[in-house]
N, C-alpha and C positions, 0 to 999 in steps of 0.2 A: 044943262049943264052941257061944259061943252068938254068935247074928249083930247088927251092928249095923245098925242104920235108917238108910237115906240120908239126908242134910241136906235139907231143901226149897227147891227153887229160888228164888231171889227174885222176885217179882213184876216185869215189866219194862214200865218206863212210858211214856208217848207223852206229848212236850214239845208236841205241839198238842192232846191230849186233856185230859192230867193239869196239866202246867205253865202253859200259853197262857194258860186262866181265872182264872188267878192277879194274871196280869199286863195281861190286855186292856184294860182299864180307862186303867192306867198308859200304856201303848204306845198308845194311841187320844189322848189325851192331847197325847203326842209326839209322832204322825203331825198331829195338828190345830195344833200349834202350829209343825211346819214347815214345812207349806202356808201357815199363817195370817203367819210370817217371810219365806217367799220370796212370797209375794202383797204383801206390805208394801214390800220391795226392790224388786220388776217394777213397785209403783206410785210405787217412790220413784224411778227410773230414768225412769219415765215421765213424771212430773211435773217431772221435772230438764230432761229433755230438751222438753219442753215449755216452760218456763222461758228456755232457750237460746237456741229456735225462735222464742220469741217476741221476743225479746233482739236476738236477729240483724234480725229483722224491724224492730222498731223504732227501730235502727241505721240498716237499710237505707234506711227511711219519711223519716229524721232526715236523713242524706248526701244522701236526692232533694231532701230541702226546700229543704238548705240550696243545692244546686246549682240548684236554681230560683232561692230568692232571690239568691244573687249573678249569674247570666243576667240576673234582671230587672233590677239594677242597675245591669251592661253596658248592658243594652239600654235604659235609660232615661238613661243616661248617653250613649249613642250617638245618640239623639234630641235631647236637649236640643244634643248638637254641631252634629248635621247640620240640625236647623230652624233655626237662624238661618242656616247656609247655605243651605239651601232658600229663606227666607225671600229673603235677598238676590238669588239668580240670578230669583227669580221678580221680583223688584224692579228687575235689568236687563232683565227682557223673553226673557230664556231659557227660562222655564220656563210652558208655557201658550201660548196661540192666538197667531200674530204680528199684532203691529197694526201696519200699516204708515203708517197714519197718524202715529204716535206715531214711525216711522221719518224721515220725509219733514219732520217738523217739527223733528228733531233733526239732520236732516241741514242744515235752513235755519241754526236755531240756531246752529250751527256756523261755517258761510258767515259770517252776521252778526257773532261774536263774535272770528273770528282775522281778520274782513276779507278775505276770501279773493275771488278773480276768481269768477267764474258757474262755478255748476256743472250739466252735463245729466249724468240718470242715465236709465237705462230698468230697472223689475223686471219679471223673469219670473214666471212662474207657479210657485206652491210646489210641493217636490217630494218624494219622502221616501226620505231616504240608508239602504242597507242598511247593517248597524252586524255587524260579524263575530259570531261565535258568543262568544268568550271573552268578548264585552262581554257585561253581564248589565242591561238596563235594563227587564224587568216589562212591564208592560201600556204603556210608553210606546213612542212611535216619535220618529227625530229629523227631520227637516224643514229642507227649505234653499230659498232663495227667490236666484235668481240677481242679482247686481244690476252691470250693466255701467256705467260712470261714466268720465266725461272733466272734466279741470281745466285749467286755463290756469292759471300758477304762474309767480311771478316767480321763485322759488326753489327747490329740493326737501326747504327746511324745510316749506313748506305744506302739501305732502302725507302727510311723516311725522306732521306735526300734526293733520293732518283724519283721518287712519286711528287716531290714536291716541286721541283725543277720540270718534270713532265707536262705539267700540268702551266707552263708557259705558253705550249703552242697548240690549246685548244682548254677543251671541257672533258672530263672521263669521271664514272663514277667506281669505283670498286666492287667487283660482287661478295671476291673473298681474297683471302693472303692468308697463307701459310707459313711459316718461318720452323724451320727444324735445325739443332744443332747436328754438326758432322759426326758421325763416330769415329773417325782415324783421327788422331792427337793430327796439330799442325804440325809440318815440316821445318818451315821458316815464316815469318811477319808477313809475307803476304800469300799465306795457304789460307785457303774458306776454312772460317771456324761455323757458317750459318752456311745455310742453303733456303730460299725463300719462291715458293708457288704461288701467281696470283691470279687473277682473271679481273678482268674491267673490260668495261664500254666506254669507247673516244666515242662520245658523242659528237653531231650536227645538225644542225637546224639549215636545211635547205625547201627549193619550191614542190610545192605536192606534185604526187610520180601519178602514173593514173591507176596501175597496180598497187597494190598495197600486200602486204606479206605480214602474219602473227607473229608476232618476236616476244620473248621471254622478258621480264619485269629487271629493268638492269639495277633495281634495288635492291636484290638475293636472288638465290641461287637459283 
């Protein structure tokens, strides 16, 4: 009997050795394309993030600028409103150093224009009033000079008119005021029927001084 020869075994192939070299260039191109695509995607996202951050920053800067402009307009309006009031207060003698000669001339002018009976008065040394912490006056301080005055009156209206006219040259607060009838019968129409004794504080607002002194409360005795 004849013997048959066995078939030769097929040669084993290795992908990395036999097949990969055939597609290596294509594989490299594919990997490079993927890497380039990923880099482009990352760069695009980074660019978008920078653009978004830049836009947010620009919007924040614009909002801040708008707020500052709005506040500047408010401040300018307040300055215009308060400047007029400040000038009025300064013209009336409330802001700045006290001017006693002006006060004395003003009292004399009131007496002459109202044709009042003689007025005597005494002005004490200026004092500094303590202002409550809830009132902010910055580098200014409130001062007051106590004035004691005595007036002979034909009627109560003389005193009321005098006090009303007195505010034309400043600000004051009345501490006390007493009106009494004159004991003697009036001799004629120009004889006093009443006498008034008043104590008041003439107030000014000026720059803060180095030394301060304790002062009484101008609202009460």
